N, C-alpha and C positions, 0 to 999 in steps of 0.2 A: 501517383510517382507517374514517370513517366520511365516505357521501356519501351530502348533504341532497338529495331530489326535493322541490321545491315543483310539482306541477301537479294542472288544471281537468279532475275530476272530478265526474262524476255516477254511478257504480254503482260497486259492488265490482265486476263483472265489466270495468270500463275500467279500473278504476287497475291490476285486477292484471294484466290485458292488453298499459298503459303501460310502468307495473317490469319485465317481460320487457321488453319491445324494448327500454328503458336499458342495462340491464343484458348485451346481449345485444349492440350497438352501443359501448360502453364495454371487455369481455373479446377485445371482432375476433376471433372468430373462436374461441377453443379452451372446452377440453371441460368448466366445472366449475356451467356450470348446474346439473348434476343432486346438485347438496353443496349447494344454499343452500337455504335458509327464507326465504325474501318472507318478510318481513311491513310490516304498512303501522301505523307507528308514527309519531305519530298517524293516527288516521284519522277524519276528522269528517263524517260527512254533516247535509246545511241542507237545509230546505223548499227549490226556486225551481228556475233552470236555475242558477245563476254559483253553484254549491256551491265550496268549496277544498277540497284537505288539504296537507298536511302528508310526503311520505312518508319516509321512514329506510329503513334498511339497515348492517349494517352487513358490511364482504365482511374477509376472511381476508385478510396480505401475500400477497405474489406466490407467496416459499419456503415460501409455508405449500400452497399448493396442490399435489393431487395431479398426477403428472408420468402421464399417458396416454399406453398407447399403441394403437396406430392398428387396429385389431378387422380381421382377414383372412380373409376370407368364401371358404370352400370351395364347391362345390359341392354340398354337404350341409347349407350354414352355412340358405340359405333355400327351406324346404323349399316354398310355395308358385308357387312359380320351377323345380320338377324338371323336366325333360327325361321327358317320361312315352310320347312315342314309342317305338317296335320298330325295332330297327337290321338294311335288309329288304339283302340279299346278294344283285346278280342275280350272272347269269353275265358269264364276261369284264369285269364291277367297269358290268357297265351302259353297256356299252359297244359290246354285239355289234352292234345293230342305225349303227352310229355307226360305218365302220373310216377313213373320217377323222379323227375324231380316238386312234384308236391310233397314227395315224403321228402322229402332232401329240404323243401323251405318250412316244409310244416315248423312252430315252433318252438311243439313236446318232442321232438326230432332231426332238429336241425346238424345238432355237436356228437348224434351219433351212425353213425358205418351202419351201412342193413350190414345185418348176415350174413354171412361165406356160405353161395349154395352147399349143402353134406355133402355130396362126390361131382364128377363128372365124370361122365361113363363112355364110353366109349365104343360104339360099333363100327363094324364090317356088315357092310350089304349079303343081301343073302344070294344061295349063287343065281348068276348070273349067264346067259347064252354064250358068253366070251367066254364063263370057268368051265363049261359042260364043249364049247369045241371053239378052239381058238385062232379056227376058221372064220367066227361073229364077224370079224377085226378087216376081215376082207373084202367083205359085202355090207357089215353096216357100219355109219359112222360113233363112235366112240360116247357120245351123251346118248346116244340110245340105244343104246345095246339094255335090253329088259331082264325080268328075271323069272325062271324058269319055274315049272310050279313047283317044286322041294323051295328053292330061291324063296317064296310069297312063304312058300310055310313056318322053311327057318325061319323066317322077320318076324312069325308070329308067335312061334314060340320064343323070340326072342324075346317080344313084350312082355312074353306072360312070366319070364324068368326075369327082365328086372323089377315088375311092378313088386313077384312075393318078394324080389333083394329086398326095394325099401318097404316094402311091409313090413319086416319085424325089425323097422325101422322104433312099432306101434307110439310113431308119430300122427296123431290126428289129421292135422291137416295139408297133407304133403299133396310135395307138385309137382312136375316135369315141365324143364322148361326143353324146345328139340332147336337146335340145330341139327341141318341138311346139307349136302351136295347135290345141285340142281338136275344132275345129272339122271335118268331117267332109274335103274335099276337102282342107287337112291331111294330116291321120291315112294316107291315100288316099296321096299322095306321099310319105312316110315311109314306110309298108307297104313301097311299092314303087322308092324311091330304098336302100330296105336288101339290095335283090333283089345289089346288089354288094357285099357286107359278110360277110364271117364272118363266125357266131357269135362268135368269139372275138375278133375287134379289136373287139367292139363293148362300151364300155365299161356302157354304161347309157344310159337317156328319161325322160325327165321332163315329164308334160302341164302344160304350162302356161299359164294365164287366160289372162294377163294379154298372152299377143301373139293372140291374137283380133283378129277384122280389126275395125274400126273399124264401129258398130253405123250405118246407116245410116235408120236412125226406121223405122218397120209401115208399105212401100209393096207393098197392091193392085194400086192405078191405074199403068198404063207410063207417063202421060203424066204425068202429078204425079211422077215419080219424075226424070222426062228435067226436066222445069223445077225441078225444086229442085235439081239439079247444074251447071247451067245459071247462078242466084245463085250455086251455090256458083263458078263460080271468075270473076263479076261479083266479089263482096264478098272474096275472099280462099280458097287453100286449106284451110288453116293455122286458121283461127279461127274460120269460118263454121261452122256447128254443121247439120247435119237435123235440125228437126222428130220428140219422139219418139228421136234417135240423138244422133249426139256429132260432137263438131268433132276436128279433128286433136293442137290444142290440150289437148284430153279424154284422145289417147291421150298422148300423149309426158308426163302428169302419176304414167301406170298403168303406162310406159318406162320410166318412170327407178325406176318401185319393183323391176323385173326389173334392171335395170342392174346397179343396189344388191347385187341377192340373188346376178346372176353373178359381181359385184365381189368378194363373200361369198363365197359355192362357191369360185373360184380359188381365197380366198387360204389357205383352208381346207384344198388340195388333195381335194376331193369326185368328183374323178373319179381317182385317185390309189388301187388297193386298199392295203394298209394295206402301209408297207414299199418302196413303191417309188415310186420317182422317176421317172415318163415325161419320156422328152421330149420323145417326140412323143408327143402325144396332143392331139387337136385336137376343138371343142365344132363341132355343127353345127345353127345352130335356124333353123326352118322355120316359116310364117311366110308372112303379106299384103306388098304389097308397100307400101300404105301405113305400113303400121307395122314397117316393116325400113328402110324412108326417114326415118322418125324414129328410131329404134334407133340408127343413121348421125349425127341431128341431135344426140342427147342427149351420143354419147359422145362424140362431136368438136365440139360446146356449137356448130351452125352455126345459125347466124339465119335468123328467117322466112323474112329474104326469098331468103339462099342453099336454103331448104326449099325455097319454094315455083320452083325454077331444077332442081330433082332433075327424073330421068326415072321409069319407072315401070320395077321389073326387067320381063324376058319371062317365061312361067312356063317354069317348071323351070329360068330362069337362078342362077345366085350371082355373092354378090360376096364378095369376103375378103380378110378383115382376115391379116395377117400381121404375126409378130409381126416386130420390126426389130433394130437390133443391142444397144437399151442397154435390148428388152426391150415399148417401145409399138411399139405395134397401129396398119401402114401401109397402108393401101388399095393404095398407092403401087411396092410389092413385087409383089406377086401381077400386076395390074394396072399395063396401062400407059396412060402421059398420055393417048394417043385414044380409050380405053375409057374413061376417066375423064368426062374430055373429053362422049364420046358422051351419059356420065348424067348430066351436070348441071353438075360441078364448076367451079367457076373458077378464075380463076389467083390471085389468095387461098388458096383452096380446095386449088390443087394444093400452095402452099408449104408449106402447112400441113401437106401430108400429105409433103409431101421432109423437112420435121423431124421428124418424128415418125419415121421409116422412121432416127434415129437418138440421142435424145431416151432418157431414163429416166424408168420412171413417174415421178413426183409434180415432175419441173419443169416450166414454167414455162417457153409460148415468153414474151417478150420482144421481138422484134421482128416476133411478127402482121402479118401484116396491114391483118387485122380487127377486132383492139382500138384497131393507134393509129388508122388513120382516122376516127376517134369526136373526136379531138382535134386534129386539125394546123391547123385554122381557133384557133388560142389562138396570142397574139403570145407571142412567146419572150421578151419580158420583163415577162410576168405581168400580171394583174388590175390595172385601174384602176379605183379607187372616188371 
């Protein structure tokens, strides 16, 4: 068949390019371009900007077109894309330093998630030089504040309390894994706390910088420090940021990151040796008063108002998040309602803790009064405009 195109061209290159485009559109994707010998007949060039040309080309009939088979490419077909990298084989398939991945990849337990730790135990450091004498912060950098002798004794006593609590479970192979702030007073607390544990009971330890104390700024003047803390109480403990320091809201942001790391560690079974499914694992977090309160706020999604009602833990004291019947962690299993009220929990917060005792991970507390109270002022008939 013969198809004649009339086009407006200025140069030979323009006409050839346009002809190819028209042919491609007509053929709708068939691979016959390699068999075409396009001609421009007649091709008339005129001087001026409005030259016209008539382009004629005879195409073979559809039955005469060759049937082209798609080319199959192998790894050797495309030389420029060959992978020249050598395969590096690591001992234990590259998992020697990640025993938790061995457990997940084993054929026997690949589909089973490791058991969640039985408890998450929050520990405030023992009495420090700064707790005994606030002016210590004007002479010593906050991260270098040490424990007093009383603080060391408090930490050792705390370790015994934790051990006795765990042993009441009657789980033979129980263990503890520790996270600790890098500050001197928390490291010394862990050192003395760990005296209550046999080496075989310690699953591991990680120094975690996100658990550090709130940065109160650079205070060398005692009166200025007291003045700033008084202003914080006026503006609110959560949002007030110390000059050259942090607010509790800043601590909240980094604790959010730590919480995600912790949840990931729990999900992959970081605390479990390869092939082990220890039901008696306990996590111990050794940190600072405000940091631990912010951790609880983030974990249980407490409001700013609820956070500001909380009281500080005593030096060397603990608060225990224990796994409930459905798998979530509740404060109302280890602690009594009276203890939690002394800590600062309101009726609404206690109701939520009661729900946490029986709920499963992933469930939402739709009856939580902390949520519903925001919308009780709306009329039942809906919005009127």
